[in-house]
N, C-alpha and C positions, 0 to 999 in steps of 0.2 A: 504494500500500500504506500502511495506517495501523496504528499500534500504539503503546501506551505505551513499547515498547522503544526507539523513536526519541528518547526523552528522555535516554537514556544516551549522550550524545555526549562528545567529548573535552573535557577541561578546558583552557581557554585561560589560559596563564600563561607568564611569562618565566623562572620558576624552573627550575632544573636537575632537581630532584626534586619531583614533584607526586603526592600521593595522589589518584589518579583517583576512587576510591571506597574505602571502608574496607578492601577486600581486593584492591586492584589499584594497582600503582605505575607511574607514568609517568616516564621519565627521558629528558632531551634530550641528545643528543650533538652536539657542535659541530665535531668533527674535531681537538680539542686534547687534552682529558683523557679517558682511557678509564674505563670502568666495569667493576668486577669483580662478577659476579653468580653466584648459586647455579646450578650446572649444571642445565640443563633448566627453569629458571624463566621463560624467555621465553614469553609467550603470543601476542604480536603485535608487529610493528614496521613502521615506514614509513621510507623513505629508503635510503641506501647504508650498511648496517651489516654489519660482519664479526663473527663469533663464533668464537673460538678457545679451545682448552683453555689454562688458565693454568699456566705453568711453576712447579714446586715445587723448592726447593733440597733438597740432601741432608738438611740439618738439619730442614726442614719435613716431609720424608717420614719421617724417623726419629721425630720427635715424634708424627706421626699414627699410626705403627705401634705405638709404645710406650704411648700414652695414649688413643688413639681420638678425640682432640680435634683439630680442624683444619677447614679449609674446602676443599670441592671446588668450584672456581670456574671460570668461563669469562670470558674477556676480551671486552668489547664495545667496538668502536671504529668510527669513521667519522662520518657525519653523518646524523642522523635522530632518530626517536622510538621508544623501546623500552618495551614494557609487560611487567611482571614480576608473577608471583603464585605462590603455593605452597599447595596444599590449602585454598584460600579462607581462609587465616589473616589476621587483622587486621594491618595494616601501619602502622609508625610511623617517621618520619624523625628522626634525632638528629644534631645538630651535635657532633662530637667536637673537644675542644680539647686543649691540651697536658697537662691533667690525666689524660686518657685514660679509657677505659671497659673494663670486664671483662664478657664476655658468653659465654653458652653458644653455641657455633658452630651448634647446631641451629636457632637463631632468627635467623640472619643471612640476609637476602635479597639485599642488594647493598651495595656500598661503593665510595667513591672509590679509584682505584688508587694514590693518593699516600699512603694510610694504611699503617701498619706493624702487622703482627699477630705475636703470639708466644704460644705455649702456656705456661701457668703452672699450678702445683699449689696446691690448697687442702687443707691437712692437717687430719686429724681430731684432736680433743683427746686421743684415746687412742694415737695413733701406731701404729695397727694397719695393717699392710701391706694395700693394696687397698681401704681404707675411706675414702680421700680422694676428692677430686673435681678434675678437670682442667677448666680454662676457657681462654678465648681473650682475651688482652689486646690492645686496639686503641688505638694512640697516633698522634699527629700532628694535623693539622688537615684536616677533611673531613667528609663526611656518610656515615652508615650507615643503611640501612633494616632495621629489626628486625621480626620477626613474633611475634605472640602468639595463643594459642588463646582468643579472647574479648577483651573490653575489659580492659586491664590496670589495675593500681593502682601509682601512683608514691609510694613512701614516703620521706620525708625523714629522714635520719639526722643527728643533732646530738650534740655532746659530752655533753649531759645527757639524751639520749634515744636509746638504742641500739635496734636492730631485729633481731628473729629471723624468719627466713623458711624455710619448708619447702624443702629442697634440690631437690625435684622441681617446684617452682613458680617458682623464681627464673629470671629472664631475663637481667638485666644489673645492674651496679652501678658506682659511681664507683671508679676504680682506686686512689684514695688512701685508701679506707676500710681499716681493719683488719678482717680476716675470719677466722673459725675455724669449721670444721665440727664439730658437736657433736650429741650425743643425750642426752636426759634419762633414758635407761635406764642401768643399770650395764653395764660393758664386756662381760659375757658375753652380753648381748642386743643388742649394737649392730647386728647384722645382721638383727634382727627389727623389724617395725613396733611402735611403742611400746605394749606391753601389749595391752589390748583396745580402745585408742582408734583404732588405724589410723594413728598418727603415728610417724615415725621420725627420720631425720636432719634437722638444721636448719643453716642458716648464720647466724652471729651477726655483725652489723655494728656497728662502733664508729668514731667520728670525725665527719667532716663530708662529707655527700654525699647520694646517693640510692640506692635499691634498687628495681628494677622487677620487679613480680610479676604473673604471669598467673593468671586464675581457673580453672586447670586443672592437675592433677598428671599427670605423664606415666607414672605407674604403671598397670598394668592393674587391672581389678576384682580385689579381694583373693581372691575365690573362684575366679579363673580358673586353669585347669590349663594351665601353660606348661612346655615342655621346658627342659632345661638350656641349650640353645643360645640361647633367648630370655631365660631367667632372668638371664643375665649382663648383659643390656641394661637391666634395671630396677633401681631403687632405688640403693643405695650402690655405690661403686666407680667405675671409669673411664667406664662407659657409662650413667650414670643417666638421661640425657636423650636417648639415641640412639633411643628407641623411639617417637618422636612419631607416626610414620606408623601403627604398629600400634595405638597408643592411639586415634588418630582413627578407625580402622576399627572398634574396639570401641564407640565412643561413637555 
């Protein structure tokens, strides 16, 4: 049998995390350090690998119930090679150091089990209940595999150059940055997209670090007719990025 498909063979590397292709992650397990991965993200594996649901503490369960932010993970252990993917999104491996990284949990594919995660709040400049945003802070030393819809943009933030990012396009940023959620409209319109421009909430970053942006907003088409059950998942509030799957279905 012959086909160009046979050119898509395994990447040969000694690295623990390898981007097999832009939309597929290969992780090597040696029997020592486990991997935590998004539930259902395994597409193939070789060797003796166990997949178990990851235990959540009471505080993690409460945070997830109150904010909608958190990780539904499975623990991968044993010896072998595991391949992960999710909705053919682009995959990027990041080394997390002691400075930490803040990320929307919807864009986490896998991470080292040695890393620590905690839900944090980003408040709006108006102090309006429900108009803030919850994110996941990742700290410690290890690797995280992030996902983006399309090839992302890495923006450098410096003390003399702050960055504003659409709240529905942000993927991750340096935890040491000062950040505030804001809207350029007056407070009576903060729940609308900005005037006739289609723009709404922004995150403003100051300090020294990075902000990672994807070329896709997770809001539905503005003329889309969505019910109240779905409406809460889009735009401002606790679930602004929880609708990635529905957005991909529309695109």
